[in-house]
N, C-alpha and C positions, 0 to 999 in steps of 0.2 A: 504494498500500501504507499503510494503514494498520498505528500501532503502539500499544499496549495498558498500559502497566507500572503495578500497585500499589504506592502509594509512604504511602511507610507518615507518623504525624504529626510526624519530624522530617525529615521528605527525604530519607530513603531509598529505596531499595529493596530488600523484602518478598523475602529465601526465603523461602520453605517449601517442605522435602522430602518428592520425590512428589508434587508442584506446582506446574503453570505458571503462575508470572507477570506473567509478557514471551503479550500473544499479539497472534501477529501478521494481517492479515485486508487487502481487498482492501478500498479503495475505495469502494468502491456497498453492502460486506458490510452488515446491519443487526450493529448492537453490542450494542441491547439482553440475548442469550444471551452475552454472553460476561465485559459487563461483571456482570451474573448471577451468572457464575459467580467471578470479581476480590471478589464482596465478599463469597460462600460464604469466598474464602480469607482477607481481609482477619479475618474470624469466628473462624479456626479459628487467626491471627496474635498478636491478640491474648489467646486462651485462654489458649493457652501463655503469652507474656509474664505474665498475673497469674499464671501454674498457680508459675513463677518466684519473686514479688511476695511469692506467701502460703509461698515452702517457705523464699526469703528471713525473710520477715517471723514465719517460726515458729521456726528460728534466734537471733533477733535477741531471745526470749521472746514471743512473741505476743500476746493481748491481759492477762499477767500484766508486761510490762515495758515504760516508756515508748520504748521507740526499736521495738520489736515491734510498738505498738498507732500507734505515726508512720508503719514499713514499712507496716503495714497499710492507712493511710487510704489509703496512695496504691499499692493493686491497681483501683482506682480508674480509675485515669490510663488504663491500658492499655484503649479503646478502640474500634469498628472504623468506630464509624460519622465518628473520623477520618482513615483512611485518604483516597486522594485515588487516580482514576484521571488519569492524563498520558494523553495520547493527541498522540503526534509524526506526521509523517507523514516517510514511509521512501523 
């Protein structure tokens, strides 16, 4: 058996309510579909965190303040392409 886990760019297991971020497969199973499913979940998670960062930036004044502009610049750091799929044997 092998286990596929969706890991964010900080090395933590991604948790998205309503979605499985850990998938267990047989050793001889094709992982292509499972990896594609995890990539979609990575995009959902990154979208959630970009939204949180945007809301935070707006509470700091958005484009009108220095702190708001700095916070808006950090929105781009949430990128699903930085997420990894960790494969382990169970």
